TIFINU-710206 format. One record per residue: x, y, z of N, C-alpha, C in turn; residue in one letter; residue number from 0. Coordinates in steps of 0.001 Angstrom, whole numbers, plus 524288, in hexadecimal, padded with zeros to 5 digits. Example, Ala and Ser with C-alpha at 12.3 -4.5 7.8 and 13.67 -1.06 7.14 Angstrom:
<pts>
PT     nu     nv     nw    cau    cav    caw     cu     cv     cw  type  seq
PT  83386  7E9C6  81E78  8300C  7EE6C  81E78  83390  7F31C  81E78     a    0
PT  83232  7F736  81BA8  83566  7FBDC  81BE4  83264  8001E  81EBE     s    1
</pts>
This chain:
<pts>
PT     nu     nv     nw    cau    cav    caw     cu     cv     cw  type  seq
PT  1E7CE  35464  EB791  1E2D8  35630  EB35F  1E011  35A44  EB586     m    0
PT  1DEF6  35E52  EB58A  1DA82  36208  EB8AA  1D632  36081  EB7B8     e    1
PT  1D37D  36041  EBBE2  1CEAD  35FC3  EBB1D  1CB1D  36269  EBBBD     s    2
PT  1C7AC  36245  EB78D  1C3BC  3659A  EB4E0  1C138  3684A  EBB2E     p    3
PT  1C1EA  36F87  EB9F2  1BFB8  37382  EBE55  1B9B2  3731C  EBCE7     s    4
PT  1B695  37363  EC135  1AFE6  37325  EC187  1AFBE  37985  EBF7E     p    5
PT  1AB4B  378FB  EBCA7  1A872  37D9B  EB8A1  1A84A  381C2  EBD4F     s    6
PT  1A991  38884  EBC91  1A7F0  38B35  EBF85  1A302  38C2D  EC084     p    7
PT  1A1EF  38C3C  EC6A9  19CE8  38D77  EC6D0  19BBB  39206  EC83C     s    8
PT  19FD5  39640  ECAB9  19ED0  39B8F  ECCEC  19DA4  39FAA  EC834     p    9
PT  19FB9  39D83  EC41B  19FF8  3A24C  EBFBA  198FB  3A326  EBC36     s   10
PT  195D6  39D54  EBC90  191D2  39F71  EBB66  18EFC  3A0A3  EBECC     p   11
PT  18EF5  39FCA  EC393  18AC0  3A03A  EC904  18B9F  3A621  EC847     s   12
PT  18F65  3A932  EC868  19071  3AF0E  EC9EE  18C9C  3B23B  EC5FF     r   13
PT  18CBB  3B065  EC0EA  18995  3B48C  EBCC2  18368  3B275  EBCF9     p   14
PT  182E3  3AD34  EBF9A  17D6A  3ABE5  EBEEE  17AEF  3B073  EC22C     s   15
PT  17C32  3B389  EC64A  17B2E  3B6A6  ECA33  1769F  3BB8A  EC5FF     t   16
PT  1790A  3BC2D  EC2E3  17696  3BF6A  EBF4C  17288  3BD49  EBC74     q   17
PT  16FEF  3B7C6  EBD71  16CC7  3B7A1  EBA01  16679  3BA60  EBB75     t   18
PT  162FD  3B878  EB7B6  15EB8  3BAE9  EB973  15B0A  3B7A1  EC157     p   19
PT  15DAC  3B3D7  EC1A4  15C85  3B100  EC74E  15FA3  3B56B  ECB9C     a   20
PT  163D9  3B6A2  EC946  16669  3B90D  ECC62  164AF  3C053  ECD5F     a   21
PT  16255  3C20E  ECA2A  15E76  3C63E  EC8EC  15A4B  3C662  ECD01     a   22
PT  1583B  3C14E  ED012  153FA  3BFDE  ED136  156F7  3C047  ED6BA     l   23
PT  15B81  3BEC8  ED8BD  15D58  3BD93  EDBB0  15E98  3C375  EDFC6     r   24
PT  15F5B  3C69C  EDA0A  161DA  3CC50  EDD18  15E46  3CF70  EDF36     e   25
PT  15786  3CC05  EE05B  1548A  3CF39  EE2FD  1531E  3CDC6  EE7C4     d   26
PT  155D1  3C79A  EE920  154FD  3C5EE  EEDA6  158E7  3C5FE  EF20F     c   27
PT  15772  3CC88  EF2BA  159D0  3CEAA  EF737  15797  3CC5F  EFD10     w   28
PT  15A39  3CC8F  F016D  1590F  3C985  F0637  15685  3CFC7  F0A9A     s   29
PT  153C3  3CE8F  F0D08  1527D  3D4AB  F119B  157A0  3D767  F12D1     e   30
PT  15B0C  3D340  F1505  15F4B  3D5E3  F186B  163ED  3D7C1  F114D     d   31
PT  16362  3D5B0  F0F44  167A2  3D60A  F0AF3  16458  3DE09  F0945     a   32
PT  15FE3  3DD43  F07B6  15BBB  3E264  F06FE  15CA1  3E505  F0B41     t   33
PT  15C51  3E57F  F1079  15D23  3E85D  F14D4  1629C  3EB45  F12C7     h   34
PT  16756  3E7CB  F1247  16D27  3EA97  F120C  16C7E  3EC44  F0DE2     t   35
PT  16BF4  3EBC6  F099E  16B71  3EE3C  F043C  169BD  3F3FC  F0561     l   36
PT  163D4  3F2D8  F0816  1601B  3F98A  F0A70  164EC  3FD5B  F0D47     i   37
PT  1679C  3FA84  F1083  16BDA  3FCB1  F14D8  16F5E  3FF31  F1242     e   38
PT  17254  3FD71  F0E46  17809  3FB4F  F0AE0  175BA  40101  F06E9     a   39
PT  171C4  4023D  F0322  16FF7  40571  EFE7E  16D65  40926  F0254     w   40
PT  16B55  4090C  F077E  16872  40E05  F0AE4  16EFF  41186  F0BCB     g   41
PT  1717A  40FFD  F0D38  17859  4135C  F10FD  179CE  414F1  F0B73     d   42
PT  178A1  41342  F0663  17AB3  41740  F0334  1767F  41ADC  F0051     r   43
PT  172B9  41825  F0084  16EB0  41CA1  EFEC4  16ED3  42128  F0058     y   44
PT  16DFF  4217B  F0674  16E5A  42574  F0969  173E6  42932  F0A60     l   45
PT  178D7  42664  F0812  17E3B  429B8  F0990  17D0D  42CE9  F0374     d   46
PT  179FA  42A89  F015C  17AC9  42DB1  EFB83  17625  4310E  EFACC     l   47
PT  17300  4324B  F0005  16FDA  43725  EFEA5  16A00  433DF  EFD1A     n   48
PT  1697B  42FB9  EFD9B  16553  42B89  EF9ED  165A0  42B77  EF3A5     r   49
PT  16A90  42B94  EF1EF  16AA4  42C8F  EECED  16C57  42717  EEA59     g   50
PT  16D09  42570  EE4F7  16EA4  422BC  EE3A0  17317  42022  EE403     n   51
PT  17566  41A3A  EE637  178F1  4160F  EE680  179E2  416CC  EE1D2     l   52
PT  180A5  41774  EE166  18448  4158C  EDD87  184F0  4105C  EDD2A     r   53
PT  1890F  40EC0  ED862  188A4  40974  ED8DE  18BB7  40802  EDDBF     q   54
PT  18ED0  40B91  EDF06  193C9  4073D  EE2DC  19081  4081E  EE7F6     r   55
PT  18B56  40BF8  EE7EE  18A0E  40C5D  EED81  18639  405A5  EECE7     h   56
PT  18573  404A6  EE7E1  180F4  3FE5A  EE81D  18574  3FB08  EE8E9     w   57
PT  18AB2  3FA67  EE6B4  18EB1  3F603  EE944  18F4F  3F5C9  EED69     q   58
PT  18EFC  3FB00  EF0FD  18F9E  3FB21  EF6F9  18C02  3F777  EF8C7     e   59
PT  1875B  3FA57  EF706  180DB  3F85C  EFA11  18129  3F218  EF9B5     v   60
PT  183D1  3EF2F  EF350  182E6  3E9FE  EF237  18764  3E7EB  EF7A5     a   61
PT  18C54  3E944  EF7EB  1901D  3EA0B  EFA9C  18DB5  3E68D  F0096     a   62
PT  18A37  3EAF7  F021B  189D6  3EA2A  F076C  183E7  3E63A  F086E     a   63
PT  18102  3E713  F0565  17F00  3E2BB  F0520  17FAA  3DC69  F02E4     v   64
PT  18422  3DB13  F0092  1863B  3D753  EFF64  18AC0  3D670  F04E9     n   65
PT  18C28  3D832  F080E  18F1C  3D85E  F0C49  18C18  3D60B  F1071     a   66
PT  187A3  3D7DD  F11F9  183FC  3D4BF  F1576  18227  3CE3D  F1212     r   67
PT  17F74  3CDFC  F0EB2  17B31  3CB87  F0BDC  17E26  3C853  F0623     h   68
PT  18242  3C728  F055C  18495  3C6B0  EFFFB  185C9  3C208  F0203     a   69
PT  1840C  3BF21  EFD8F  18522  3B853  EFE79  1868D  3B6C4  EF93F     t   70
PT  18931  3B349  EF785  1899B  3B04A  EF1A3  1859B  3B207  EED32     s   71
PT  18100  3B19B  EF002  17C29  3B24A  EEADB  177F4  3B693  EEDEF     k   72
PT  17ACA  3BB18  EF15A  1770B  3BF95  EF19A  17AD4  3C46D  EF11C     s   73
PT  17F18  3C44F  EEDF5  1828B  3C844  EEE71  17E8B  3CD0D  EEA97     f   74
PT  17EA3  3D2AC  EED53  17BCC  3D696  EEAFA  17FD0  3DA16  EE70C     r   75
PT  17EAB  3DB12  EE296  18223  3DF87  EDF02  17F6B  3E428  EE09C     s   76
PT  180D4  3E80B  EDFE2  17F15  3EECF  EDF23  17A08  3EF0F  EDC17     d   77
PT  17A2F  3ECA7  ED79D  175AF  3EC2A  ED3B2  17105  3EAC9  ED698     i   78
PT  170BB  3E57E  ED8A8  16C58  3E2F6  EDC52  16B2D  3E657  EE238     q   79
PT  16E3C  3EA07  EE51F  16CDB  3EBBE  EE898  16B3B  3F073  EE704     c   80
PT  16C14  3F3E5  EE0D4  168F0  3F85D  EDF89  1646E  3F5C1  EDECC     k   81
PT  16361  3F1BA  EDBAF  15DA7  3F001  EDA8F  15976  3EE53  EDF11     n   82
PT  15BE0  3ECDB  EE364  158E8  3EB93  EE784  15869  3F127  EEA19     r   83
PT  15BA0  3F41D  EEAD2  159F0  3F9F6  EEBEE  155EB  3FAE0  EEAA9     i   84
PT  1567F  3F9A9  EE422  1517A  3FEDC  EE1A1  14D50  3F9DF  EE066     d   85
PT  14B99  3F464  EE2C3  14814  3F323  EE412  145D1  3F4C0  EEA19     t   86
PT  148D0  3F4FD  EED55  146BC  3F4FB  EF1AA  143F4  3FBFA  EF1FC     l   87
PT  1468E  3FF26  EEDE0  1455B  4062C  EEE7A  13E69  40312  EEC4E     k   88
PT  13D75  4016D  EE8AB  139B0  3FFDA  EE3F7  13439  3FE50  EE9A4     k   89
PT  135ED  3F97B  EEC42  133BB  3F656  EF020  132C0  3FD26  EF400     k   90
PT  13722  3FE40  EF658  1360C  402D0  EF829  13165  40756  EF833     y   91
PT  1315C  40892  EF30D  12D43  40CAA  EEFBA  1284D  40B0B  EF30E     k   92
PT  12671  403B7  EF172  12219  402F1  EF16D  120B7  4021A  EF579     i   93
PT  1238E  40077  EFADB  1228A  4005A  EFF0C  12287  40470  EFFDC     e   94
PT  1230E  40A73  F0084  122F3  40E84  F0227  11DF3  411BD  EFFD9     k   95
PT  11B67  40F64  EFCA7  11739  4125A  EFB86  11374  40EFD  EFE4D     a   96
PT  112F6  40934  EFFB2  1105D  40736  F0221  10F25  407D1  F063D     k   97
PT  1133C  40982  F0969  11438  40AE0  F107F  11162  40FB4  F121E     a   98
PT  10F1B  40DB2  F152D  10B6A  4125D  F192B  10C2E  41242  F1D6D     t   99
PT  10B7B  416D3  F1F48  10E73  41902  F2666  10AF0  41556  F2A3F     a  100
PT  10679  4116C  F2779  104E9  40E63  F2C1C  10775  407E2  F292E     a  101
PT  10964  407E5  F2541  10AC8  40234  F2325  10E60  402EA  F2183     c  102
PT  113CF  4014B  F23C0  11A6C  401FD  F21FF  11B5E  3FCB8  F1EA7     v  103
PT  11DAC  3FE36  F1A0B  12067  3F8E7  F17B6  120C7  3F5EC  F1B55     s  104
PT  1212A  3EEBB  F1A1A  123C4  3EC94  F1B1A  12839  3E8B5  F18DB     a  105
PT  129E4  3EB10  F13CC  12E04  3EB11  F11E9  13362  3ECCE  F1508     w  106
PT  13634  3E79F  F1441  13959  3E874  F1931  13EE6  3ECDB  F18AD     p  107
PT  13ED8  3ED41  F13B7  14289  3F0E8  F1160  1403E  3F6AA  F1058     f  108
PT  13B67  3F81D  F12BD  138F5  3FD31  F11FC  13AE1  40166  F1515     f  109
PT  13C2C  3FE26  F1ACB  13DC0  40415  F1E9A  14336  405B9  F1CF4     a  110
PT  146E0  4025A  F1AAD  14CAD  4033F  F193B  14BBE  40865  F15FC     s  111
PT  1484B  405B0  F1131  1490B  40974  F0D86  1461E  40D9E  F0CDB     l  112
PT  1437B  40FEA  F1132  13F77  41385  F119E  142D3  41581  F14BA     d  113
PT  145EB  414CC  F15A6  149A4  4189B  F1B02  14D49  41ACF  F153B     s  114
PT  14F56  41722  F116C  1522F  41AFD  F0DED  14F74  41EFF  F09CA     l  115
PT  14981  41CDE  F0733  1471F  41D50  F037A  14307  41F06  F03B0     l  116
PT  14204  42219  F0954  13CBE  424FE  F0A4C  13BB5  428A3  F08E9     g  117
PT  13F57  42ABE  F085E  13FE4  43087  F0635  1400E  4301C  F001D     s  118
PT  14166  42C74  EFC6B  140CF  42BFB  EF7BC  13B39  4288C  EF440     s  119
PT  138F0  425DE  EF972  1341F  425CC  EF723  12F93  4268D  EFBA2     f  120
PT  12E36  42C06  EFBCE  12B47  42D27  EFDFE  125BC  42AB6  EFD5A     p  121
PT  12313  429C5  F0177  11CFC  4277B  F006E  1193D  429E3  EFEB3     k  122
PT  1157F  42888  EFAB4  11205  42B73  EFA2B  10E6A  42D3F  EFCAD     p  123
PT  10C60  4303B  EFC3F  10842  4329B  EFEC0  10354  4307A  F017E     s  124
PT  10003  42C94  F038F  0FBA5  42ABB  F021D  0F67B  42D1F  F0573     t  125
PT  0F9B6  43192  F06BD  0F495  43519  F0894  0EFBB  437A7  F04F7     a  126
PT  0EB6A  439A8  F06FA  0E814  43859  F03C8  0E88C  43EFA  F02AC     a  127
PT  0E5EC  44211  EFE13  0E6EF  44704  EFB11  0E574  44A64  EFEFF     p  128
PT  0E64F  44EC4  F0087  0E37F  45284  F052C  0E018  456D0  F017D     r  129
PT  0DD19  4556B  F03B2  0D748  458C5  F00C9  0D97A  45E0C  F0221     r  130
PT  0D758  463C9  F00D5  0D810  46947  F011D  0D210  46996  F0400     n  131
PT  0D186  4693D  F0908  0CCD9  4678B  F0C6C  0CDA1  46E0B  F0E9E     t  132
PT  0CA4E  471A3  F0F22  0CA6A  476C2  F1265  0CB90  4761C  F17E0     p  133
PT  0CC49  4792B  F1AA3  0CF17  47971  F1EAD  0C8AA  478C2  F2474     p  134
PT  0C60E  47805  F2084  0C087  4795F  F243C  0BC80  474A5  F22B1     w  135
PT  0B951  4742B  F278B  0B526  46F33  F2633  0B106  47157  F2451     n  136
PT  0AFFE  46DCD  F2008  0AAB0  471BF  F1C1D  0A470  47025  F2072     l  137
PT  0A486  46A82  F233B  0A210  467E3  F24F6  0A0BD  46C85  F29E6     s  138
PT  0A445  46FDF  F2C44  0A3A6  47259  F2F5A  0A194  47752  F2FE9     t  139
PT  09D1B  47A6B  F313E  09AAC  47DE7  F2E93  09F2D  4831F  F3288     p  140
PT  0A048  48744  F2E8E  0A381  489F0  F2FAB  09FC0  48EB3  F337A     i  141
PT  0A103  490C4  F3788  09E08  493F0  F3CAC  09D0B  498B7  F398F     p  142
PT  0991D  49AB7  F3A7D  098EA  4A054  F3860  09615  4A535  F3BF3     v  143
PT  099AC  4A75D  F3DAC  0969A  4AAD2  F4259  091C0  4AE7F  F41D2     g  144
PT  08EB6  4AF32  F443F  08AC1  4B423  F4219  08D0B  4B94D  F4050     p  145
PT  08860  4BA23  F3BA6  08929  4C021  F3A61  08796  4C2EB  F3C74     r  146
PT  08BA2  4C6DE  F3CC4  08B3C  4CC75  F3FAF  086C8  4CFEF  F3C0E     t  147
PT  08916  4CFFC  F36BB  0862D  4D2BD  F3532  08563  4D0E6  F2E10     h  148
PT  08088  4D329  F2CC7  08132  4D267  F25EA  08313  4D5EC  F20D4     k  149
PT  08637  4D1F7  F1D2C  08628  4D66E  F1A10  083A7  4DA8C  F17BE     r  150
PT  0857C  4DE49  F16EA  080F6  4E2E5  F15B7  080A3  4E2DC  F0F82     p  151
PT  07BBA  4E1D5  F0CD4  079DD  4E19F  F07E2  07BBC  4E651  F0581     a  152
PT  07E88  4E57D  F0092  08067  4EB63  EFDD0  07B86  4EEA1  EFD33     p  153
PT  07BF7  4F357  EFAFF  07997  4F6EC  EFB95  0788E  4F6A9  EF528     s  154
PT  07253  4F6AB  EF369  06E4D  4F568  EEF0C  07362  4F988  EE9FC     p  155
PT  07421  4FDD6  EEADF  07843  5021E  EE927  07C03  4FFD1  EE898     a  156
PT  07EDB  4FDBE  EEB3B  08528  4FCD3  EEAC0  083AD  4F837  EE6EB     v  157
PT  08086  4F265  EE83F  07FBE  4EF1C  EE3DB  07FA1  4F09F  EE020     d  158
PT  07BE6  4F3B5  EDDF2  07AA0  4F4CD  ED8E2  07F8C  4F81A  ED743     s  159
PT  08194  4FADB  ED8EE  08711  4FEBC  ED741  08ABD  4F9A5  ED518     s  160
PT  08C74  4F5D5  ED85E  08F45  4F26D  ED6D9  08D51  4EF59  ED3EA     f  161
PT  08864  4ED0B  ED1CB  0862A  4EB5A  ECDDF  0881F  4ED33  EC811     r  162
PT  08658  4F253  EC979  0888C  4F48E  EC3B1  08DFE  4F38E  EC2DA     r  163
PT  0918B  4F515  EC5EA  09728  4F639  EC538  097FB  4F0AA  EC252     n  164
PT  09761  4EC26  EC5D5  097EC  4E69D  EC24A  09644  4E5FA  EBD95     f  165
PT  0904B  4E75E  EBD30  08F95  4E625  EB732  091B4  4E8AA  EB4D3     t  166
PT  09497  4EE3D  EB530  096DD  4F058  EB11F  09CA9  4EE80  EAFBD     a  167
PT  09E55  4EC59  EB418  0A42B  4EB15  EB344  0A417  4E600  EB010     a  168
PT  0A03A  4E2B5  EB1BE  09E5E  4DC97  EACEE  09DE9  4DE0F  EAA29     a  169
PT  09B59  4E391  EA6C1  09A4B  4E4A5  EA2A9  09ED3  4E676  E9F26     a  170
PT  0A166  4E8D1  EA19B  0A80F  4EA81  E9F32  0AA74  4E65E  E9E9A     e  171
PT  0ABAC  4E35C  EA26A  0AF33  4E0BD  EA0D7  0AE0A  4DAB0  E9DBF     g  172
PT  0A84D  4DCCD  E9C50  0A77D  4D731  E987E  0A7C3  4D801  E9254     g  173
PT  0AAD2  4DDF5  E9115  0AA3F  4DF01  E8BC9  0B0F5  4DBA1  E8A80     d  174
PT  0B360  4D9AD  E8DA2  0B7B8  4D725  E8B77  0BC81  4D8F4  E8ADE     g  175
PT  0BE06  4DEB2  E8DA2  0C08F  4E33E  E8CD2  0C4FD  4E130  E9160     s  176
PT  0C3B8  4DDF5  E94E7  0C7A8  4DB44  E98F1  0CACF  4D627  E95FD     d  177
PT  0C92A  4D4F6  E9401  0CAEE  4CDD3  E91DB  0CE32  4CE09  E8ED3     g  178
PT  0D31D  4CA01  E8E50  0D6DF  4CB38  E8C40  0D768  4CB4D  E8652     p  179
PT  0DA29  4CF8B  E8308  0DAA3  4D0ED  E7EC8  0DDD1  4CCC3  E7B31     s  180
PT  0DC34  4CDA5  E765E  0DE29  4CA04  E70E3  0E3FF  4C8E1  E72EA     k  181
PT  0E832  4CD97  E730E  0EDA1  4CD72  E7482  0EEDD  4C79C  E79F2     e  182
PT  0EAD7  4CB59  E7B91  0EA9D  4C967  E816B  0EC48  4C1B6  E820A     e  183
PT  0E6AD  4C142  E7DA4  0E5E6  4BA18  E7CD3  0EB1F  4B9A7  E79D9     k  184
PT  0ECC7  4BB88  E766D  0F123  4BA91  E7313  0F5C1  4B855  E764A     e  185
PT  0F612  4BA7F  E79AB  0FC17  4BC70  E7BF0  0F8F6  4B885  E7F6F     v  186
PT  0F578  4B72C  E8345  0F568  4B2B7  E85B3  0F665  4ABCF  E832D     e  187
PT  0F437  4AC15  E7D82  0F522  4A7F1  E78E6  0FAA2  4A76F  E7735     k  188
PT  0FDF4  4AB54  E7845  1034D  4AB1A  E76A0  10519  4A823  E7CAE     i  189
PT  1036D  4AA16  E80CD  10631  4A87A  E85D4  10411  4A123  E8546     g  190
PT  100C3  4A10E  E866E  0FFE5  49C3C  E8647  101B0  497EE  E8111     y  191
PT  10268  499D7  E7DC1  1057C  4962F  E7AA2  10B31  49625  E7A5C     r  192
PT  10CAF  49AA4  E7C8C  11418  4988B  E7FAB  1141C  49646  E81E9     e  193
PT  10EA6  496C1  E8574  1103C  493CE  E8A65  10FE9  48D3F  E899B     l  194
PT  10CD6  48C31  E86F8  10CD7  48675  E8391  11043  48539  E820A     a  195
PT  1121F  48751  E7F6C  11814  4877A  E7BBA  11BA0  48820  E7F64     q  196
PT  11B89  48ABB  E8294  12162  4897D  E888C  11F96  48336  E8C61     a  197
PT  11B8D  48149  E8AA5  11A66  47E46  E8DD8  11BD9  4778D  E8A29     i  198
PT  11B75  4791E  E84F6  11C02  47512  E823B  12108  47409  E8112     e  199
PT  124A4  47859  E828F  12923  4778D  E80D2  12B6B  47669  E8542     r  200
PT  12B50  476D4  E8B03  12C6E  47623  E8EAD  129E2  46F34  E8E66     f  201
PT  126F2  46D57  E8D64  12353  467CB  E8C5A  12923  46420  E89B8     g  202
PT  12A4B  46783  E8587  12F10  46524  E80DA  13525  4652D  E856B     e  203
PT  13524  46860  E86C1  13ADB  46874  E8955  139A5  463E5  E8CE2     i  204
PT  13601  464DF  E9188  135CD  460CE  E944D  135AB  45B46  E93CF     y  205
PT  13450  45913  E8D58  133E1  4534E  E8C8E  136C2  453B7  E8B07     e  206
PT  13BB3  45736  E88C4  13F55  4557D  E8638  1427A  45337  E8B95     r  207
PT  14410  457A3  E8EAA  14625  4562C  E952D  145C2  45213  E960C     v  208
PT  14125  44F9C  E9726  13F53  449EE  E9938  140E6  4465C  E9557     e  209
PT  140D9  4462E  E90D5  142A7  442A8  E8C51  14787  44205  E8C9E     g  210
PT  14C79  445D6  E8D42  152CF  4462C  E8FB9  14FFD  443B6  E943F     a  211
PT  14E7C  44482  E9718  14F86  44144  E9E20  14E0A  43CE9  E9C9F     k  212
PT  14AD6  43933  E9C1F  14980  43695  E9B48  14E80  4325C  E9630     q  213
PT  14FD6  43510  E92CA  153CF  431CB  E90A4  15707  430AB  E9203     k  214
PT  159B6  4366B  E9860  15EC7  434BA  E99CA  15EB5  43139  E9DCB     q  215
PT  1598E  430C2  E9F56  1583B  42C56  EA4BE  1585C  42806  EA1C0     m  216
PT  156E6  4263F  E9C89  156A0  421DC  E9A79  15CF7  42030  E9961     m  217
PT  15FF2  42436  E988B  1658C  423C3  E96AF  167E6  420D4  E9B87     e  218
PT  166BA  42428  E9FB7  169F1  42317  EA5D5  16899  41E39  EA5DD     l  219
PT  1649A  41C3E  EA59E  16230  416C8  EA713  16371  4123D  EA44E     e  220
PT  1640F  41393  E9FD5  16798  4101A  E9D1D  16DD5  40FAA  E9DB2     k  221
PT  16F14  41405  E9E9F  174A1  414A3  EA0A8  1768A  411BC  EA601     q  222
PT  171CD  40F52  EA97F  1723F  40E4D  EB055  17293  40836  EAE2C     r  223
PT  16CA2  40643  EA998  16CA9  401A6  EAB70  17326  3FF45  EA7A6     m  224
PT  17467  401E4  EA36D  178AD  40124  EA020  17DF8  3FEA3  EA5E4     q  225
PT  17D7A  40424  EA989  181F9  4034A  EAC11  18129  3FEDD  EAFC8     f  226
PT  17C39  3FE5C  EB0A9  17AF4  3F993  EB456  17CFD  3F2EE  EB360     t  227
PT  17AB3  3F385  EAD7F  17C0C  3EFF6  EA8FA  180AF  3EDDB  EAA92     k  228
PT  184A8  3F1D3  EA71C  1897B  3F162  EA740  18D29  3F092  EAC78     d  229
PT  18A2A  3F284  EB21A  18C90  3F074  EB6B6  18B11  3EACF  EB754     l  230
PT  187A1  3E98E  EB720  18685  3E3BC  EB82F  18AF6  3E018  EB47C     e  231
PT  18B93  3E2D1  EAF85  18C9F  3DDC2  EABD3  19323  3DEE9  EAE0F     c  232
PT  194CE  3E2EA  EAF32  19A56  3E309  EB18D  19B63  3E0D3  EB791     h  233
PT  19726  3E05A  EBA13  1987B  3DCD5  EBF13  197A4  3D89A  EBDB5     r  234
PT  19225  3D45C  EB838  19319  3D01A  EB998  19943  3CF60  EB656     m  235
PT  19B5B  3D2E2  EB299  19F49  3CFE1  EB039  1A47B  3D0AE  EB489     q  236
PT  1A48C  3D24A  EB720  1A8BE  3D312  EBC9C  1A6A6  3CDEF  EBEF1     l  237
PT  1A1F7  3CB2A  EC0DD  1A023  3C6C6  EC35B  1A38A  3C184  EC069     l  238
PT  1A1FC  3C3BF  EBAE8  1A4A6  3BEA9  EB84B  1A878  3BE8E  EB6C9     l  239
PT  1ACE2  3C1B1  EB636  1B277  3C2FB  EB6CB  1B424  3C023  EBB08     e  240
PT  1B1CA  3C103  EBE9C  1B380  3BE9D  EC5A0  1B2F9  3B9F5  EC563     t  241
PT  1AF62  3B7C0  EC29E  1B033  3B273  EC421  1B241  3AFE4  EC157     q  242
PT  1B2A1  3B1FA  EBC1C  1B711  3AF48  EB889  1BCA5  3AD8B  EBAA7     v  243
PT  1BD64  3B2A9  EBBFD  1C313  3B27A  EBFA9  1C356  3AEF6  EC439     q  244
PT  1BEFB  3AE3F  EC6A4  1BEE6  3AB0C  ECA7C  1BF2C  3A5E7  EC9E4     l  245
PT  1BCA2  3A376  EC55D  1BCB7  39EB0  EC445  1C137  39D31  EBF8D     q  246
PT  1C441  3A107  EBE3D  1CAA6  3A151  EBD94  1CD9F  39F27  EC2C3     k  247
PT  1CD33  3A3FF  EC4B2  1CFD7  3A16B  ECA57  1CFEF  39C34  ECD34     i  248
PT  1CA94  39AD0  ECB3A  1CA54  395A5  ECDFB  1CAF5  39141  ECBA6     k  249
PT  1CA19  391C8  EC718  1CD4D  38E33  EC31F  1D4B4  38EE7  EC2BE     r  250
PT  1D5BE  3926E  EC4B9  1DAB6  39358  EC356  1DC6F  3906E  EC9A3     a  251
PT  1DB37  390E9  ECED9  1DB9A  38D3F  ED200  1DA99  3895F  ED26A     r  252
PT  1D59B  38633  ECF50  1D66E  3802D  ECF20  1D986  37F2A  ECB78     r  253
PT  1DC1D  38071  EC839  1DFC3  37DBA  EC43D  1E5F8  37E2B  EC7F8     q  254
PT  1E771  382DB  EC9D0  1EA48  38275  ECCD3  1EB54  37E92  ED0FD     c  255
PT  1E6DE  37CDF  ED39C  1E60C  37908  ED807  1E628  372B7  ED5DF     q  256
PT  1E367  372C7  ED159  1E4D5  36E0A  ECE33  1EA93  36DAA  ECD76     n  257
PT  1EBA2  370DD  ECA7E  1F2B2  370D2  EC89A  1F6C7  36EB4  ECE41     g  258
PT  1F4DB  37107  ED2D8  1F7DD  3708F  ED71D  1F64C  369BB  ED89F     y  259
PT  1F1CF  36866  ED6AE  1F1AC  36371  ED76B  1F2D0  35F24  ED566     s  260
</pts>
């Protein structure tokens, strides 16, 4: 009589790695594993001329991390590696903003990330705004040499002639003959009106373009999230199918051993 086989334990153990507790364990990266991750990601990041890594690159990064630090409970996927790098980038940006020439960040991953992302996240300038000061010092008196001659006073005849000419010119210009005519004012109003209409049309076109751009970005983000979700579901399905096949093989092996015995 065939003895009852014990309930298979590996089958429920692997799917349980995707529970909320496992989501917390994804952030439990050791310092050595994080350094390995930065090194593997940085090599491919530089090879791509500081471009974004594709899925196959993230799979290579995950393989490099697992080759050094993987255990039965700390196997890293490509998605986990990408999420870890995104978290490190956010932390680096904060540390970069706080770092100064006299105080370097004590974060253990700052130096490695700064060599890779230093040009992408420039440190904001904390220098005081520069004032437009004159090149001279106003408090210092400007030396003035002794006057060698005095300015001659104008002749009374020349001064009175200048005053008469100036008064006559002012009287002639006060009649409004040199001012803009009515036609010129109308043309000026038409020009302003056309300029306002052109600005309004430009604003409408810009608003439509920005709306279309935002809509396209939202659609791309939805597609990316759906692709990530489908990829994760496919991975889970493969893991479950693999576990089922392993259980079938173990069950068949036990039956064969019991049959021979």
